[in-house]
PASEBA-1860 file (N, C-alpha, C; in nm, 3 decimals):
! residues 210
1> MELLDKLN> -2.013/0.260/-1.459/-1.937/0.153/-1.522/-1.792/0.193/-1.549 ~ -1.761/0.324/-1.542/-1.627/0.366/-1.579/-1.521/0.297/-1.494 ~ -1.545/0.287/-1.363/-1.446/0.224/-1.276/-1.428/0.077/-1.313 ~ -1.537/0.006/-1.339/-1.526/-0.135/-1.376/-1.454/-0.151/-1.510 ~ -1.478/-0.059/-1.602/-1.405/-0.062/-1.730/-1.256/-0.046/-1.706 ~ -1.220/0.043/-1.615/-1.078/0.065/-1.584/-1.017/-0.059/-1.518 ~ -1.094/-0.125/-1.430/-1.043/-0.244/-1.362/-1.029/-0.361/-1.459 ~ -1.115/-0.365/-1.560/-1.099/-0.467/-1.663/-0.978/-0.438/-1.751
9> WRYAAKAM> -0.945/-0.310/-1.767/-0.830/-0.270/-1.848/-0.699/-0.303/-1.779 ~ -0.695/-0.287/-1.648/-0.570/-0.302/-1.575/-0.525/-0.448/-1.569 ~ -0.398/-0.466/-1.555/-0.339/-0.596/-1.529/-0.205/-0.571/-1.462 ~ -0.142/-0.675/-1.413/-0.013/-0.659/-1.346/0.096/-0.652/-1.452 ~ 0.125/-0.532/-1.497/0.223/-0.512/-1.604/0.358/-0.574/-1.566 ~ 0.413/-0.649/-1.659/0.543/-0.712/-1.636/0.658/-0.631/-1.694 ~ 0.624/-0.528/-1.772/0.727/-0.440/-1.828/0.671/-0.299/-1.837 ~ 0.752/-0.201/-1.797/0.714/-0.061/-1.807/0.816/0.013/-1.891
17> NGEKVAQE> 0.774/0.128/-1.945/0.858/0.196/-2.045/0.949/0.304/-1.988 ~ 0.948/0.324/-1.857/1.040/0.419/-1.796/0.996/0.564/-1.801 ~ 0.884/0.594/-1.867/0.839/0.732/-1.876/0.788/0.783/-1.742 ~ 0.813/0.911/-1.717/0.761/0.974/-1.597/0.614/1.009/-1.618 ~ 0.535/0.981/-1.519/0.392/1.013/-1.529/0.363/1.142/-1.453 ~ 0.251/1.202/-1.483/0.216/1.331/-1.424/0.207/1.322/-1.272 ~ 0.272/1.415/-1.204/0.275/1.413/-1.058/0.136/1.427/-0.998 ~ 0.047/1.502/-1.066/-0.088/1.519/-1.010/-0.163/1.386/-1.005
25> KIDRILEA> -0.131/1.295/-1.096/-0.194/1.163/-1.092/-0.142/1.083/-0.973 ~ -0.011/1.091/-0.950/0.047/1.023/-0.833/-0.011/1.081/-0.705 ~ -0.027/1.213/-0.702/-0.083/1.277/-0.583/-0.223/1.226/-0.553 ~ -0.304/1.206/-0.658/-0.440/1.156/-0.637/-0.439/1.011/-0.591 ~ -0.345/0.934/-0.643/-0.332/0.795/-0.599/-0.294/0.789/-0.451 ~ -0.201/0.873/-0.410/-0.160/0.878/-0.270/-0.273/0.926/-0.180 ~ -0.354/1.019/-0.231/-0.467/1.068/-0.153/-0.570/0.957/-0.134 ~ -0.591/0.876/-0.239/-0.683/0.763/-0.225/-0.634/0.668/-0.117
33> ARLAPTSS> -0.504/0.644/-0.114/-0.447/0.557/-0.010/-0.462/0.620/0.128 ~ -0.443/0.751/0.136/-0.455/0.821/0.265/-0.596/0.813/0.320 ~ -0.695/0.809/0.230/-0.835/0.806/0.271/-0.886/0.665/0.302 ~ -0.799/0.567/0.290/-0.840/0.429/0.314/-0.884/0.407/0.458 ~ -0.985/0.322/0.479/-1.024/0.288/0.616/-0.920/0.196/0.679 ~ -0.900/0.211/0.808/-0.810/0.121/0.880/-0.869/0.089/1.017 ~ -0.826/-0.019/1.074/-0.876/-0.062/1.204/-0.856/0.046/1.310 ~ -0.965/0.086/1.373/-0.964/0.190/1.478/-0.914/0.325/1.427
41> GLQPFEIF> -0.905/0.339/1.295/-0.858/0.464/1.237/-0.713/0.497/1.267 ~ -0.632/0.397/1.297/-0.494/0.422/1.341/-0.397/0.447/1.226 ~ -0.432/0.407/1.104/-0.341/0.422/0.990/-0.198/0.379/1.026 ~ -0.181/0.252/1.062/-0.051/0.208/1.114/0.052/0.174/1.005 ~ 0.075/0.269/0.917/0.171/0.246/0.808/0.213/0.381/0.752 ~ 0.316/0.378/0.672/0.360/0.495/0.596/0.387/0.450/0.453 ~ 0.385/0.544/0.360/0.411/0.514/0.219/0.535/0.591/0.176 ~ 0.631/0.519/0.123/0.753/0.581/0.072/0.746/0.582/-0.081
49> VVTNQEIK> 0.764/0.698/-0.140/0.756/0.715/-0.285/0.899/0.729/-0.337 ~ 0.943/0.628/-0.409/1.081/0.625/-0.457/1.086/0.663/-0.605 ~ 1.150/0.776/-0.635/1.175/0.816/-0.773/1.325/0.817/-0.804 ~ 1.407/0.812/-0.699/1.552/0.811/-0.715/1.595/0.682/-0.784 ~ 1.656/0.695/-0.901/1.690/0.577/-0.980/1.796/0.490/-0.912 ~ 1.887/0.551/-0.839/1.989/0.473/-0.770/1.928/0.384/-0.662 ~ 1.828/0.436/-0.593/1.761/0.355/-0.490/1.683/0.241/-0.556 ~ 1.618/0.270/-0.667/1.547/0.165/-0.741/1.644/0.054/-0.782
57> EQIKPVAW> 1.762/0.095/-0.828/1.862/-0.003/-0.870/1.907/-0.090/-0.753 ~ 1.911/-0.034/-0.634/1.946/-0.112/-0.515/1.837/-0.212/-0.479 ~ 1.712/-0.171/-0.500/1.600/-0.257/-0.463/1.580/-0.370/-0.564 ~ 1.608/-0.345/-0.690/1.581/-0.444/-0.795/1.640/-0.583/-0.766 ~ 1.767/-0.595/-0.727/1.823/-0.730/-0.704/1.755/-0.805/-0.590 ~ 1.698/-0.733/-0.493/1.632/-0.800/-0.381/1.482/-0.814/-0.406 ~ 1.442/-0.784/-0.531/1.302/-0.800/-0.572/1.298/-0.887/-0.698 ~ 1.375/-0.994/-0.694/1.378/-1.093/-0.801/1.416/-1.032/-0.936
65> NQSVITDC> 1.490/-0.921/-0.933/1.536/-0.854/-1.055/1.421/-0.819/-1.150 ~ 1.307/-0.787/-1.093/1.193/-0.751/-1.177/1.214/-0.612/-1.238 ~ 1.201/-0.603/-1.369/1.235/-0.480/-1.441/1.143/-0.364/-1.405 ~ 1.021/-0.393/-1.360/0.930/-0.283/-1.328/0.980/-0.200/-1.210 ~ 1.067/-0.256/-1.130/1.124/-0.181/-1.017/1.202/-0.060/-1.069 ~ 1.281/-0.080/-1.171/1.365/0.028/-1.223/1.301/0.102/-1.339 ~ 1.206/0.040/-1.408/1.144/0.103/-1.525/1.013/0.174/-1.494 ~ 0.970/0.167/-1.368/0.848/0.240/-1.331/0.880/0.388/-1.316
73> SHLLVFAA> 0.775/0.467/-1.310/0.792/0.610/-1.285/0.809/0.637/-1.136 ~ 0.720/0.578/-1.057/0.722/0.594/-0.912/0.707/0.456/-0.847 ~ 0.793/0.427/-0.752/0.784/0.303/-0.677/0.730/0.334/-0.538 ~ 0.611/0.280/-0.509/0.551/0.301/-0.377/0.584/0.183/-0.287 ~ 0.637/0.213/-0.170/0.668/0.112/-0.070/0.575/0.134/0.049 ~ 0.489/0.036/0.074/0.398/0.044/0.187/0.467/-0.022/0.307 ~ 0.493/0.058/0.408/0.568/0.012/0.526/0.480/0.022/0.650 ~ 0.459/-0.093/0.715/0.371/-0.098/0.832/0.450/-0.075/0.961
81> WDTYTADR> 0.378/-0.028/1.064/0.442/-0.017/1.196/0.497/-0.152/1.237 ~ 0.613/-0.152/1.302/0.670/-0.278/1.349/0.595/-0.331/1.471 ~ 0.523/-0.243/1.540/0.436/-0.283/1.652/0.349/-0.164/1.689 ~ 0.251/-0.188/1.774/0.167/-0.079/1.826/0.224/-0.035/1.961 ~ 0.236/0.094/1.979/0.284/0.149/2.105/0.181/0.248/2.159 ~ 0.193/0.279/2.287/0.103/0.376/2.348/0.115/0.511/2.278 ~ 0.238/0.551/2.246/0.259/0.681/2.181/0.189/0.686/2.045 ~ 0.200/0.578/1.969/0.138/0.576/1.836/-0.014/0.580/1.847
89> INHMFDLT> -0.068/0.504/1.938/-0.214/0.502/1.957/-0.262/0.638/2.005 ~ -0.194/0.694/2.105/-0.235/0.824/2.159/-0.226/0.934/2.053 ~ -0.125/0.928/1.970/-0.110/1.031/1.867/-0.232/1.037/1.777 ~ -0.282/0.921/1.733/-0.396/0.919/1.642/-0.525/0.960/1.714 ~ -0.541/0.919/1.838/-0.659/0.960/1.913/-0.656/1.110/1.943 ~ -0.538/1.162/1.977/-0.525/1.305/2.002/-0.553/1.384/1.874 ~ -0.505/1.333/1.761/-0.529/1.399/1.633/-0.679/1.404/1.602 ~ -0.747/1.294/1.629/-0.892/1.290/1.606/-0.963/1.395/1.691
97> NEVRGFKN> -0.926/1.403/1.818/-0.988/1.502/1.907/-0.960/1.645/1.860 ~ -0.838/1.666/1.812/-0.799/1.799/1.765/-0.878/1.839/1.640 ~ -0.886/1.747/1.545/-0.954/1.777/1.419/-1.104/1.796/1.441 ~ -1.162/1.711/1.525/-1.307/1.719/1.548/-1.345/1.828/1.648 ~ -1.248/1.869/1.727/-1.273/1.982/1.817/-1.347/1.948/1.945 ~ -1.353/1.820/1.978/-1.418/1.782/2.104/-1.371/1.644/2.147 ~ -1.392/1.612/2.275/-1.365/1.480/2.328/-1.496/1.409/2.356 ~ -1.493/1.277/2.336/-1.612/1.196/2.357/-1.578/1.086/2.457
105> EGWENYRQ> -1.662/1.069/2.557/-1.632/0.971/2.663/-1.618/0.830/2.606 ~ -1.709/0.792/2.517/-1.701/0.660/2.457/-1.574/0.641/2.377 ~ -1.533/0.747/2.306/-1.410/0.742/2.226/-1.289/0.728/2.317 ~ -1.290/0.800/2.430/-1.178/0.792/2.524/-1.173/0.655/2.591 ~ -1.288/0.598/2.617/-1.291/0.463/2.672/-1.234/0.363/2.573 ~ -1.264/0.386/2.444/-1.213/0.299/2.340/-1.061/0.312/2.330 ~ -1.012/0.435/2.344/-0.867/0.459/2.345/-0.801/0.374/2.454 ~ -0.859/0.379/2.574/-0.800/0.306/2.686/-0.804/0.157/2.662
113> MLLDSYPQ> -0.911/0.109/2.599/-0.920/-0.033/2.568/-0.806/-0.076/2.475 ~ -0.776/0.007/2.375/-0.666/-0.025/2.284/-0.532/-0.018/2.357 ~ -0.517/0.082/2.444/-0.393/0.096/2.520/-0.371/-0.023/2.613 ~ -0.479/-0.081/2.661/-0.469/-0.197/2.750/-0.449/-0.327/2.673 ~ -0.457/-0.318/2.540/-0.452/-0.440/2.459/-0.330/-0.447/2.367 ~ -0.326/-0.362/2.268/-0.224/-0.374/2.162/-0.079/-0.370/2.210 ~ -0.041/-0.271/2.291/0.102/-0.262/2.328/0.153/-0.385/2.403 ~ 0.063/-0.461/2.462/0.105/-0.580/2.537/0.119/-0.704/2.448
121> KDAEENFN> 0.073/-0.695/2.325/0.079/-0.810/2.235/0.218/-0.828/2.177 ~ 0.241/-0.947/2.123/0.368/-0.977/2.057/0.388/-0.883/1.938 ~ 0.510/-0.834/1.921/0.538/-0.738/1.814/0.508/-0.795/1.676 ~ 0.536/-0.922/1.656/0.511/-0.983/1.525/0.362/-0.988/1.496 ~ 0.283/-1.019/1.597/0.138/-1.018/1.580/0.090/-0.878/1.546 ~ 0.144/-0.779/1.614/0.105/-0.642/1.586/0.146/-0.599/1.445 ~ 0.265/-0.637/1.403/0.308/-0.603/1.268/0.216/-0.666/1.164 ~ 0.181/-0.791/1.183/0.093/-0.858/1.087/-0.042/-0.788/1.078
129> HAAKQAYI> -0.091/-0.741/1.191/-0.217/-0.667/1.190/-0.200/-0.533/1.117 ~ -0.092/-0.464/1.146/-0.066/-0.336/1.080/-0.047/-0.354/0.930 ~ 0.020/-0.462/0.890/0.042/-0.488/0.748/-0.089/-0.508/0.675 ~ -0.186/-0.571/0.741/-0.318/-0.589/0.679/-0.384/-0.455/0.653 ~ -0.363/-0.359/0.743/-0.419/-0.226/0.723/-0.350/-0.156/0.606 ~ -0.219/-0.178/0.594/-0.145/-0.121/0.481/-0.197/-0.176/0.349 ~ -0.237/-0.303/0.350/-0.288/-0.365/0.228/-0.421/-0.302/0.185 ~ -0.500/-0.255/0.280/-0.625/-0.188/0.243/-0.593/-0.061/0.164
137> AFALALTA> -0.498/0.017/0.214/-0.457/0.138/0.143/-0.392/0.104/0.010 ~ -0.315/-0.003/0.009/-0.251/-0.050/-0.113/-0.355/-0.083/-0.220 ~ -0.464/-0.148/-0.180/-0.569/-0.185/-0.275/-0.634/-0.060/-0.334 ~ -0.654/0.043/-0.250/-0.713/0.166/-0.301/-0.616/0.237/-0.395 ~ -0.488/0.233/-0.366/-0.388/0.292/-0.456/-0.387/0.220/-0.590 ~ -0.398/0.089/-0.586/-0.402/0.009/-0.708/-0.524/0.045/-0.793 ~ -0.637/0.060/-0.726/-0.761/0.097/-0.794/-0.751/0.239/-0.851 ~ -0.698/0.330/-0.771/-0.684/0.469/-0.815/-0.590/0.479/-0.935
145> AAYEGLDA> -0.485/0.399/-0.936/-0.393/0.399/-1.050/-0.466/0.359/-1.178 ~ -0.549/0.256/-1.169/-0.627/0.214/-1.285/-0.721/0.326/-1.329 ~ -0.783/0.391/-1.234/-0.875/0.501/-1.265/-0.802/0.614/-1.337 ~ -0.675/0.634/-1.301/-0.595/0.739/-1.364/-0.536/0.695/-1.497 ~ -0.561/0.569/-1.536/-0.506/0.518/-1.661/-0.359/0.483/-1.653 ~ -0.312/0.453/-1.532/-0.172/0.417/-1.512/-0.162/0.269/-1.477 ~ -0.050/0.210/-1.514/-0.025/0.071/-1.478/0.039/0.066/-1.340 ~ 0.003/-0.039/-1.267/0.057/-0.059/-1.133/0.068/-0.209/-1.111
153> TPLEGFDP> 0.181/-0.252/-1.062/0.210/-0.394/-1.049/0.228/-0.431/-0.902 ~ 0.135/-0.506/-0.844/0.151/-0.549/-0.704/0.272/-0.642/-0.690 ~ 0.358/-0.614/-0.595/0.477/-0.697/-0.578/0.494/-0.740/-0.433 ~ 0.483/-0.870/-0.411/0.520/-0.928/-0.283/0.651/-1.006/-0.295 ~ 0.697/-1.023/-0.417/0.820/-1.098/-0.442/0.943/-1.012/-0.420 ~ 0.979/-0.994/-0.294/1.099/-0.917/-0.260/1.143/-0.958/-0.120 ~ 1.266/-0.923/-0.087/1.322/-0.952/0.044/1.293/-0.833/0.136 ~ 1.193/-0.846/0.224/1.155/-0.731/0.308/1.270/-0.678/0.393
161> AAVDKILG> 1.348/-0.768/0.450/1.458/-0.723/0.536/1.558/-0.640/0.457 ~ 1.583/-0.680/0.332/1.677/-0.605/0.248/1.622/-0.468/0.211 ~ 1.494/-0.463/0.176/1.432/-0.335/0.144/1.430/-0.245/0.268 ~ 1.401/-0.304/0.383/1.404/-0.228/0.508/1.541/-0.163/0.529 ~ 1.645/-0.239/0.500/1.781/-0.187/0.520/1.811/-0.076/0.420 ~ 1.774/-0.094/0.295/1.801/0.007/0.192/1.734/0.139/0.227 ~ 1.611/0.132/0.276/1.534/0.254/0.304/1.544/0.300/0.450 ~ 1.616/0.223/0.532/1.631/0.260/0.673/1.500/0.255/0.749
169> LREKGLRS> 1.417/0.156/0.718/1.284/0.150/0.777/1.284/0.106/0.923 ~ 1.370/0.010/0.957/1.368/-0.041/1.094/1.399/0.070/1.194 ~ 1.487/0.162/1.155/1.520/0.273/1.244/1.400/0.364/1.266 ~ 1.306/0.360/1.174/1.184/0.441/1.185/1.070/0.364/1.250 ~ 1.098/0.242/1.295/0.993/0.161/1.355/0.896/0.106/1.253 ~ 0.946/0.082/1.130/0.863/0.034/1.020/0.923/-0.090/0.956 ~ 0.836/-0.165/0.886/0.880/-0.280/0.808/0.803/-0.282/0.676 ~ 0.873/-0.309/0.567/0.807/-0.308/0.437/0.707/-0.423/0.428
177> AVLLPIGM> 0.592/-0.396/0.366/0.485/-0.495/0.354/0.458/-0.533/0.209 ~ 0.452/-0.434/0.120/0.422/-0.462/-0.021/0.473/-0.345/-0.105 ~ 0.509/-0.374/-0.231/0.560/-0.273/-0.323/0.460/-0.249/-0.434 ~ 0.456/-0.126/-0.487/0.367/-0.094/-0.597/0.437/-0.002/-0.696 ~ 0.503/-0.059/-0.798/0.557/0.023/-0.906/0.441/0.080/-0.989 ~ 0.450/0.208/-1.023/0.348/0.275/-1.103/0.414/0.339/-1.224 ~ 0.355/0.320/-1.340/0.411/0.378/-1.461/0.324/0.346/-1.581 ~ 0.390/0.330/-1.696/0.320/0.300/-1.820/0.375/0.169/-1.878
185> RAPKEDWL> 0.285/0.083/-1.921/0.324/-0.047/-1.976/0.409/-0.033/-2.102 ~ 0.494/-0.134/-2.123/0.574/-0.144/-2.246/0.524/-0.268/-2.320 ~ 0.420/-0.254/-2.403/0.351/-0.369/-2.463/0.441/-0.465/-2.539 ~ 0.540/-0.412/-2.612/0.624/-0.499/-2.694/0.715/-0.589/-2.611 ~ 0.734/-0.553/-2.486/0.825/-0.629/-2.400/0.750/-0.711/-2.295 ~ 0.616/-0.707/-2.299/0.537/-0.769/-2.194/0.454/-0.884/-2.250 ~ 0.490/-1.006/-2.212/0.419/-1.125/-2.260/0.275/-1.133/-2.212 ~ 0.243/-1.057/-2.106/0.111/-1.067/-2.044/0.008/-0.971/-2.104
193> VDLVKVRK> 0.055/-0.871/-2.180/-0.030/-0.760/-2.217/-0.154/-0.799/-2.297 ~ -0.144/-0.897/-2.385/-0.257/-0.931/-2.472/-0.337/-1.051/-2.424 ~ -0.302/-1.105/-2.309/-0.375/-1.222/-2.261/-0.507/-1.180/-2.196 ~ -0.607/-1.264/-2.214/-0.739/-1.236/-2.159/-0.735/-1.244/-2.006 ~ -0.800/-1.148/-1.941/-0.807/-1.149/-1.795/-0.891/-1.269/-1.750 ~ -0.839/-1.345/-1.655/-0.910/-1.464/-1.606/-0.942/-1.445/-1.458 ~ -1.069/-1.453/-1.425/-1.113/-1.445/-1.287/-1.224/-1.548/-1.265 ~ -1.245/-1.587/-1.141/-1.358/-1.673/-1.110/-1.488/-1.605/-1.153
201> STADLVTV> -1.588/-1.684/-1.185/-1.720/-1.626/-1.212/-1.777/-1.571/-1.082 ~ -1.874/-1.482/-1.095/-1.938/-1.426/-0.976/-2.004/-1.537/-0.894 ~ -2.061/-1.636/-0.965/-2.129/-1.746/-0.895/-2.031/-1.827/-0.812 ~ -1.908/-1.845/-0.861/-1.807/-1.921/-0.787/-1.745/-1.840/-0.674 ~ -1.750/-1.709/-0.688/-1.684/-1.623/-0.591/-1.775/-1.574/-0.479 ~ -1.900/-1.548/-0.514/-1.992/-1.480/-0.422/-2.103/-1.575/-0.375 ~ -2.123/-1.581/-0.247/-2.235/-1.654/-0.190/-2.326/-1.555/-0.119 ~ -2.451/-1.552/-0.158/-2.550/-1.460/-0.099/-2.636/-1.536/0.000
209> LD> -2.640/-1.488/0.121/-2.721/-1.550/0.225/-2.840/-1.458/0.255 ~ -2.953/-1.488/0.196/-3.072/-1.405/0.216/-3.137/-1.433/0.351
END
């Protein structure tokens, strides 16, 4: 029940107190994101951890001037591949073979199937698929933050093109997908802190097909 208790405790903090949080907690959150499952195991994204206050100040105006951008301890930027390429696909398959220490015919056939498919698709379609994979890791980071007793605020309200420019993402073949400020809530400045969490009932959300 501990995890569920933590998830009931968490909310999307609207104000943070600017305190730095323990780096080992951030490291565990990032490790949870690294361990996230992704389609074909490609992990088509990178995570940028922003602690530089000047960079946060640059991002704030293009993120609806939300104070958590500058008052968080660590700002995580989940950036997805702008498209799938043969080099990117081969790199992950080669890494798998290296780590596991063997090649598998079925696995190699699967590699070729992806090579015959993804690189030929429209770049925007590929980015949207990659961004969905980034969101899986993002969800695990959000959960891990709650488990660590830290506040984390999911942010889609920002100008991706502007954030891409600030962080130089396009030059790296990446595009920002979602932001996650992590820190400690500032209760006196947050109108949301004492409000009851509202979610659909399990009956309204879940349908069981026996």
